[in-house]
Structures are given as structure tokens and as C-alpha cells.
N, C-alpha and C positions, 0 to 999 in steps of 0.2 A: 687673590694676592696680586698686588700691583707690581709693575716692573719699573726700574729706575732708568732714566734717560742718561746717556753718556754726557760728559762735559762738552764734547764737540757738538753734539746734537742740541744741547741747551744753548750754546753760543749761537748756533744757526737760527734757532727759534727766536732769539732775541733780536735778530735782524729782520728787515722787511722781506722775508722769503714767502713766496706764495706756496700754498699747499693744496692738495686735493683731498676732499673728504668723501668717503664712500659710505653710503647707508643702504639699507635693504628695503626694496619696494615691497608692497603687499603680495606681489606674485613671486617674490624671491629673487628677482633680478636686481643687479646693482644700480645705484643712482649716484652719480659723481658730481661734485661741485667744487670749483676753485674758490678758495676763501683766504681771508687774512687771518692771522693767528698770533696769539701771545702765549707765554708760558707762565704758570703759577706753580713753582716748585717743579715737580715731575708731571703735573697735569697740563693739558693743552686746552686753551680757551678759544672758542670761535663765536661769532655772532650771526644770528639769522633773525627772521621775523616769524611771528605766528602765522601759520597758514602756508608757509613755503613747504615744498615737498620734503626736504631734509628734516624739517621740524616735525612734520607728520610721521615720517618714517621712524625717527628716533623716539618719539613718544610711544609708538607701537612696539618697536624693537630697538633697544638701546645699544645694540652691537654696532661698532663703528670702526673704520680704518682711516687713518690720516697718513697720507703719503707726502714726504718732503723730497724734492728733487731740485736743487738750486740750478737756475738757468745757466750759470757760468761754470758748473761742474756736473754735467749730466750723468756721469757714472757714479756720482756720490748720491746716495739716497737713504732714506730710512722709512720704514713702515711701522707705524704705531697701531697696534690692534688693542682695542679696549672697549669700555662701556661709557655711555654718555649720561650725564644728569643735566636736566634742563630747568631753568628758572628765568622768570622775567625780572627778578630783582637785580639791579645793576645793569640792565640791558642797554639803556641809552648811554651810560657812562662807558661801557665797554666798546660800543661802536665808535664813539668819539675818540677814545684812546687808540683804537686800531687805525682809525682814519688819520689821526695825527702821525702815527708811526709810519704809515705807508704813503701818505700824501702831503703831510705837513699842515693839513687843515682839519677843522671839525667836520663831521660827516655832513651836516646840513650845508656847509660851504662847498664841500667836494661834490655832493650829489643832491642839489636842491630839488630835483624831481622826485626823490625818494619820499618826501613828505614826512612829517613828524607823527602822523596818525598811526602808522604801523607799529605795533607793539614789538619791541626788541626782545630777543631771547638769548641768554647766555648758555652756551653748550660747553660743559666741562667734561673733557675726555680724560678718564683715568686709564693709563696704560696697563694692559695685561701682559703684552709681549711686544718687544721691539726687535725688528730684524732689519738688515740692510748693510750698507757700507759707509757708515758714518761713525 
């Protein structure tokens, strides 16, 4: 059963707030990554590339936590615990949309060194539980 995001959390996710994504390593230890994010209803979307550690971890074990902590309100936070679904469909479009949201530029213009050869992955996080102070 999925959990609903509060209106305040939805509003925050619609801004260029950085989040930290936690995945589970093969040995059970956590792996953390700061990422850009967008919201699709109550789901959270992030972008990564095939072969990155978070992509490998999520394919093996889809459990994920997304932590929101605005830099200008450090005592305000939300932790979204859920499961991830991965697809390459729409991957390039998502990274361009996120790049425009956070930098005002398409991703290739913001990060020319990234190259266009890396296959982009859309990670859709469906919340199971939301805790915190938002």
C-alpha cells in the first residue's frame, strides 16, 4: 500500500531542492547519493545511468529511502521509504527536465563532460511510508 505525500512536501518537491537517496549495497550497508528530483503525483522521480552503483543496487533490491532536508530550513525534513521501479524509457527527457529545473540548462549544456553515450534510467519511487517534520 502506498503512502500519500503532504501538500507541504509536494510543494517542496516542486522546487529545486536537493535530496539524498539511500540504496542497499550487496553487503547490506547503505549507499547514499545526492540527486535532483521531481514529483509525479505522490511518486518521486530521479535520474541515474546504467552501471552506477545506485542503479545496480536498486535492480538487485528495490527498497529505497529518499531524504529531503532544505538547506534553508535544516530542522525541516521528510524521509520517504518506498520501492523503486527502473526504466530507460524517457530517461534522456527526465535528465533534461531536471537539469532545466535545477540549472536552467539542458543537461548536455550543464555537463558537457557527461557525454550522451550513457544510457539514462528513470527511477520511480513509490512511497510506502513518510516520516519527518514537513
